[in-house]
C-alpha positions in Angstrom: -182.0 80.6 177.3 -183.2 82.6 180.3 -183.0 86.3 179.4 -183.5 89.5 181.5 -184.3 92.7 179.8 -183.4 95.9 181.8 -185.5 98.9 180.7 -186.4 102.2 182.3 -190.1 102.0 181.4 -192.3 99.2 180.3 -194.4 99.1 178.3 -193.4 102.3 176.5 -195.4 103.6 173.5 -192.2 105.2 172.0 -190.1 102.0 172.3 -192.0 99.3 170.4 -188.5 98.0 169.3 -188.0 96.7 172.8 -191.4 94.9 172.8 -190.6 93.5 169.3 -187.4 91.9 170.6 -189.1 90.5 173.7 -192.0 88.7 171.8 -189.6 87.6 169.1 -187.4 85.9 171.5 -190.4 84.3 173.2 -191.5 83.0 169.8 -188.1 81.4 169.5 -188.7 79.5 172.7 -186.7 81.6 175.2 -187.8 82.6 178.8 -187.8 86.4 178.8 -188.4 88.6 181.9 -188.5 92.4 181.9 -187.1 94.5 184.8 -188.3 98.1 184.8 -188.1 101.2 186.9 -191.7 102.2 186.1 -194.8 101.2 184.3 -195.8 102.9 181.1 -199.2 103.5 179.4 -200.8 100.1 178.9 -203.7 101.6 177.1 -202.0 103.1 174.0 -199.3 100.5 173.7 -198.8 97.6 171.2 -201.4 94.8 171.1 -198.7 92.2 171.8 -198.5 93.4 175.4 -201.8 91.7 176.1 -201.4 88.9 173.5 -198.2 87.6 175.2 -199.5 88.5 178.8 -196.3 90.4 179.4 -197.6 91.9 182.7 -196.7 88.4 184.2 -193.2 88.7 182.8 -192.6 92.2 184.1 -191.0 93.1 187.4 -190.9 96.7 188.8 -188.3 97.8 191.4 -190.9 100.1 193.1 -188.4 101.9 195.3 -190.5 104.1 197.7 -189.8 107.8 197.6 -190.7 108.2 201.3 -187.6 107.3 203.3 -189.5 105.8 206.3 -191.5 103.5 204.0 -188.3 102.6 202.1 -186.5 101.6 205.3 -189.4 99.6 206.6 -189.7 97.7 203.3 -185.9 97.2 203.2 -186.0 95.6 206.7 -188.8 93.3 205.6 -186.8 92.2 202.6 -183.7 91.6 204.7 -185.7 89.5 207.2 -187.3 87.5 204.3 -184.2 86.9 202.1 -181.2 87.1 204.4 -181.5 83.5 205.8 -181.1 82.0 202.2 -179.2 84.8 200.5 -177.1 86.4 203.3 -174.1 87.1 201.0 -176.3 88.8 198.4 -178.0 91.0 201.0 -174.7 92.0 202.5 -173.2 92.9 199.2 -176.1 95.1 198.2 -175.6 97.1 201.4 -171.9 97.6 201.0 -171.6 101.4 201.2 -167.8 101.3 200.9 -168.0 99.6 197.5 -171.3 101.0 196.0 -171.7 104.3 197.8 -175.0 106.0 197.1 -176.5 103.0 195.4 -176.0 101.0 198.6 -176.9 103.6 201.3 -180.0 104.7 199.4 -181.1 101.1 199.4 -181.6 101.2 195.7 -179.2 98.3 195.0 -181.1 96.2 197.6 -184.5 96.9 195.9 -183.0 96.1 192.5 -181.5 92.8 193.7 -184.7 91.4 195.2 -186.5 90.7 191.8 -183.3 88.8 190.7 -183.3 86.8 193.9 -186.9 85.7 193.3 -186.0 83.9 190.1 -185.4 80.2 190.6 -182.1 80.2 188.6 -179.8 82.9 187.3 -180.3 84.5 183.9 -178.1 83.4 181.1 -178.2 86.9 179.5 -178.8 90.3 180.9 -179.7 92.6 178.0 -179.6 96.3 178.9 -181.6 98.3 176.5 -179.5 101.5 176.9 -176.0 102.1 177.9 -177.1 103.8 181.1 -178.8 100.6 182.2 -175.6 98.7 181.5 -174.0 100.6 184.3 -176.8 99.2 186.6 -176.0 95.7 185.4 -172.3 96.1 186.2 -173.3 97.0 189.8 -175.6 94.0 190.1 -173.0 91.5 188.8 -171.2 91.0 192.1 -174.6 91.1 193.9 -176.1 88.1 192.0 -172.9 86.3 191.0 -174.5 83.8 188.6 -175.6 86.6 186.2 -172.4 87.2 184.2 -173.3 87.9 180.6 -174.1 91.5 180.0 -175.3 92.6 176.5 -175.9 96.3 176.0 -177.9 98.1 173.3 -176.7 101.6 172.4 -179.5 103.7 171.0 -178.4 107.4 170.8 -178.6 109.7 173.7 -176.9 107.1 176.0 -173.8 107.9 174.0 -174.3 111.3 172.5 -175.6 113.1 175.6 -174.8 111.0 178.6 -171.1 110.6 177.8 -170.8 114.3 177.2 -172.0 114.9 180.7 -170.1 112.0 182.3 -166.8 111.4 180.3 -165.3 108.0 180.8 -168.3 106.7 182.8 -168.6 103.5 180.6 -165.0 102.3 181.2 -166.0 99.5 183.6 -169.0 98.6 181.4 -166.7 98.4 178.4 -164.4 96.1 180.4 -167.0 93.8 181.9 -169.7 93.8 179.2 -169.6 90.9 176.7 -171.3 92.5 173.8 -172.4 96.0 172.6 -175.1 96.4 170.1 -175.3 100.0 168.6 -178.3 100.4 166.3 -176.3 102.0 163.5 -172.7 102.4 162.2 -172.6 106.0 163.4 -173.0 104.9 167.0 -170.5 102.1 166.6 -167.8 104.6 165.7 -168.7 106.7 168.7 -168.2 103.6 171.0 -164.8 102.9 169.4 -163.8 106.6 170.0 -164.8 106.2 173.6 -162.6 103.2 174.1 -164.8 100.2 173.6 -163.0 97.2 172.0 -164.2 96.9 168.4 -164.3 93.1 168.7 -167.1 93.5 171.3 -169.3 95.6 169.0 -171.9 94.4 166.5 -174.2 96.8 164.7 -177.7 95.4 165.4 -180.6 97.4 163.9 -183.9 97.8 165.7 -186.5 96.0 163.6 -190.2 96.2 162.8 -192.6 93.4 161.9 -193.1 94.0 158.2 -195.9 91.6 158.1 -197.9 93.9 160.3 -197.6 96.8 157.9 -199.6 96.8 154.7 -197.9 98.2 151.6 -200.3 100.7 150.0 -200.1 101.8 146.4 -201.2 105.5 146.7 -203.1 107.4 144.1 -203.8 111.0 144.6 -207.1 112.5 143.3 -206.6 115.7 141.4 -207.0 118.7 143.7 -206.7 116.5 146.8 -204.7 117.9 149.7 -201.4 116.1 150.2 -201.4 114.4 153.6 -198.1 114.9 155.4 -197.3 112.9 158.6 -194.8 113.0 161.4 -194.7 110.4 164.2 -192.3 111.4 166.9 -191.8 112.5 170.5 -192.2 116.3 170.7 -188.6 117.0 171.7 -185.9 119.1 170.1 -183.9 116.4 168.2 -187.0 115.4 166.2 -186.8 118.8 164.4 -190.5 119.4 164.1 -190.1 123.2 164.5 -188.4 123.1 161.0 -191.1 120.9 159.5 -193.7 123.5 160.7 -191.7 126.3 159.1 -191.5 124.3 155.8 -195.2 123.5 155.8 -196.2 127.1 156.7 -194.1 128.4 153.8 -195.7 126.0 151.3 -199.2 126.8 152.5 -198.5 130.5 152.1 -197.7 129.8 148.4 -201.0 128.1 147.9 -200.0 124.4 148.2 -202.8 122.2 149.5 -201.4 120.4 152.5 -202.7 118.7 155.6 -200.0 118.1 158.2 -200.6 115.6 161.1 -198.2 115.2 164.0 -198.5 112.1 166.2 -196.7 112.2 169.5 -196.3 114.1 172.7 -193.5 115.7 174.8 -192.0 118.7 176.3 -192.3 120.9 173.2 -196.1 120.5 172.7 -197.0 123.8 174.2 -194.3 125.6 172.1 -195.5 123.9 168.9 -199.1 124.8 169.6 -198.0 128.4 170.0 -196.1 128.3 166.7 -199.1 126.8 164.8 -201.3 129.6 166.2 -198.8 132.3 165.4 -198.5 131.1 161.8 -202.2 130.9 161.4 -202.2 127.3 160.2 -204.5 125.6 162.8 -206.9 124.4 160.1 -204.1 122.5 158.2 -202.0 121.3 161.1 -203.1 118.9 163.8 -201.3 117.8 166.9 -202.9 114.5 167.8 -200.9 113.4 170.9 -200.0 109.7 171.3 -202.0 107.1 169.4 -202.2 103.3 169.6 -200.1 101.3 167.3 -203.1 100.4 165.2 -204.1 104.1 164.9 -200.6 105.0 163.8 -200.7 102.2 161.1 -204.0 103.6 159.8 -202.5 107.1 159.6 -199.5 105.8 157.8 -201.7 104.0 155.3 -203.8 107.2 154.7 -200.9 109.6 154.3 -198.8 110.5 151.2 -195.4 111.6 152.7 -193.6 111.1 156.1 -191.4 113.9 157.3 -188.8 113.1 159.9 -186.4 116.1 160.2 -184.1 114.8 162.9 -181.2 117.0 164.1 -178.5 117.2 166.8 -180.0 119.1 169.7 -178.2 122.0 171.4 -177.3 119.5 174.2 -175.8 117.1 171.7 -178.7 114.6 171.7 -178.8 112.5 168.5 -181.0 109.7 167.0 -180.0 106.2 166.2 -182.4 105.3 163.4 -186.1 106.3 164.1 -188.4 103.3 163.9 -191.2 105.6 162.6 -189.3 105.9 159.3 -189.0 102.1 159.0 -192.8 101.8 159.6 -193.6 104.5 157.0 -191.4 102.8 154.4 -193.0 99.4 155.1 -196.3 101.1 154.3 -194.9 102.4 151.0 -194.6 106.1 152.1 -191.8 108.2 150.6 -189.7 109.8 153.4 -188.2 113.2 153.8 -185.5 113.2 156.5 -182.0 114.5 157.2 -178.4 113.6 156.9 -178.3 112.7 160.6 -176.7 109.9 162.5 -177.8 106.5 161.1 -180.7 107.7 159.0 -178.7 107.5 155.7 -178.2 103.8 156.5 -182.0 103.4 156.1 -183.1 106.1 153.7 -181.2 106.2 150.4 -181.3 109.7 149.1 -183.2 109.9 145.8 -184.2 106.2 145.9 -186.3 105.5 149.0 -186.8 109.2 150.0 -185.1 112.5 150.1 -182.4 113.7 152.6 -181.7 117.3 153.5 -179.3 119.1 155.9 -180.3 119.4 159.5 -182.2 122.6 160.5 -182.9 123.6 156.9 -186.6 124.5 156.6 -186.1 125.7 153.0 -184.7 122.4 151.8 -187.5 120.6 153.6 -190.0 122.8 151.8 -188.3 122.2 148.4 -188.2 118.5 148.9 -191.8 118.4 149.9 -192.8 120.5 147.0 -190.9 118.2 144.7 -192.8 115.1 145.9 -196.1 116.9 145.7 -195.5 117.7 142.0 -194.2 114.2 141.2 -196.6 111.5 142.4 -195.0 108.9 140.1 -191.6 109.3 141.9 -193.4 109.0 145.3 -194.7 105.6 144.1 -191.2 104.4 143.0 -189.7 105.6 146.3 -192.5 103.8 148.3 -191.8 100.5 146.5 -188.0 100.8 147.0 -188.6 101.7 150.7 -190.7 98.6 151.3 -187.9 96.4 149.8 -185.3 98.1 152.0 -187.0 97.4 155.3 -187.9 93.9 154.3 -184.3 93.1 153.5 -182.5 94.9 156.4 -184.9 95.8 159.1 -187.5 93.0 159.5 -187.7 92.1 163.2 -188.0 88.3 162.5 -184.6 88.3 160.8 -183.1 90.5 163.4 -184.4 88.5 166.3 -182.9 85.4 164.9 -179.7 87.2 164.5 -179.9 88.4 168.1 -180.5 84.8 169.2 -177.3 83.9 167.4 -175.4 86.7 169.1 -176.6 85.5 172.5 -175.5 82.0 171.8 -172.1 83.4 170.8 -171.8 85.1 174.1 -172.9 82.0 176.0 -170.0 80.1 174.3 -167.5 82.5 175.7 -165.8 81.6 178.9 
């Protein structure tokens, strides 16, 4: 099959799940191309980006911000492509049908990479619901591309729909398949009017073979190494993890808390750490390469992922960082949030607490600190869980089957 992936940024250090799908489908023999708004950081991204030479499979729209430059480039495209694709060019400029997307020339710039392909794509896989809207606009432009598959990952339903009620109606009608990453998001789609027969829960996977299970043994008196891997945004709940860690440190617990990631809240978190006087025990490392994250997972004792619903309604699907931690044998402390209970079984593979509850986080962390044998059992159970339900090789094979099912539909 010839497959187009629509993404906002590629490569993205926080979206290894997209890269895992791409290389998995390539391994299965499919021709995959990536269409992105912008380029991410190729230095700190996954090693497979270079291994599979994905830069040659990636196409950027590169819509100039300067209006004069945009118009000049648009004229050049029209001259180049209109003789062989007159109908496509005209449709992309139809302001009566497409409004701002047409008069801003955005639709024209997004159509050109599709025109440069020798034959239409069999599947257009949009990695977020918001990108599905773009695919719906492109359908009449490049009429051979008919099969839209849309992954639903969290904020594209929980936040975007709150701001734009009903905006997915046409996508629900024209899209062939919707792949929410957890049951929680499936129910949200049904509530919004998507036909249940078009919805299949498809988890984001990790390559379990890339993560080494580590049987951890704590040396008496050793500081417990606590880890969080997340974007520094409100819904990750790191503020409450800091409060929990600070409370335990004040009671004499020996802890080292490492936070991997970056984002809008970094400055605020740095101020909190300074105000609490815990700079020696808490480190904000910023983004790290995938290999560096794996090393930190292997060296840590507990992963804390205190996800919550933000004030704006933003929610998770199921964080991949939790899957990777479980694959390495780490017990997890997380929250009863969105699809997380579908991954973390409370009391078996980790501990779950209510959202925004620093005291419960602290109690759970203290419990694991004092019970290393239970940590070991949770780590073993967690590894089995991700191998059985979240391994990317199994999930990519399932995705291939879903694509084939879509292809068989008229």
